[in-house]
N, C-alpha and C positions, 0 to 999 in steps of 0.2 A: 550200935558201933561195938561193942563186946564179940559181936559174932563174928563181924566183918574183919577187927583185931586179931581171934583167933584163926580166925583160913589164915592171914598173911602168916603166921607163923608156923602155923600147920606148913602151909605150902612153900616157906622159904626150910622148914627141918625136910620134907620129904626133896628137897634139892631144887625146886623151882629158881631159875636165874633171875639176878635182877633186874633185867629186861622185859621178863614174862610179866612181873608185879609192878614196873613201872605204871601202868594206868590201875590198878585197884589199886596201889599206895597214892596216886591224886586226887582219884575219888574219894578215899577213906580222909584224906588232910579237906577238901573240902566237907564234906561229912562234920570231921570235927570241930572245924570253924566255926560253922553255924553253931553247933550243939556249945562251943563254948561264946560263944556271941551271947543266943539266950540266957545262957547262966550267968553272966559275967554284968549283964545290963542290969543296971540299979533296980529297976522297979520287978524286975524279973515277968515283963508279957502283961504286967498288971493293966498297965494305960492303951497296953494295944495285945488283949490276948487273940483277936484275929492272925495278928503279924506273925506273933511268935509259935503261934499252931505252923502259919504258915512255913515259915522257917525250918522249924522242927519237922516237917512233911520232905520239907528239900531235904534235910541231913539223912532218913530212914531211905529216903528214894536214893539217895547217893548211896550209903550205903550196900543197901541189896544190889545196887550197878557192883561195886566194888568185888562184893561175892560172887556174882554170874562171870564176871571177868576173870577168877579165880577160876571156875571151875567150866569157863569155854577152854583155856590156855592149859588144861592137865593133859 
């Protein structure tokens, strides 16, 4: 997540327009939602560690896709 957030901040500072960053921001929101869900769930995945791992895997995938979106739009 932090890599994607830093990439978004760097791209914005470099002058990329909001429209160019829209898809990367949507991917960041999806990834952040999944991280927040796992961290705020009362059992922290204790009762279903496989499901928590799956959701966190999706978060990683979405964050990396967001980074790729930024690189491809430069």
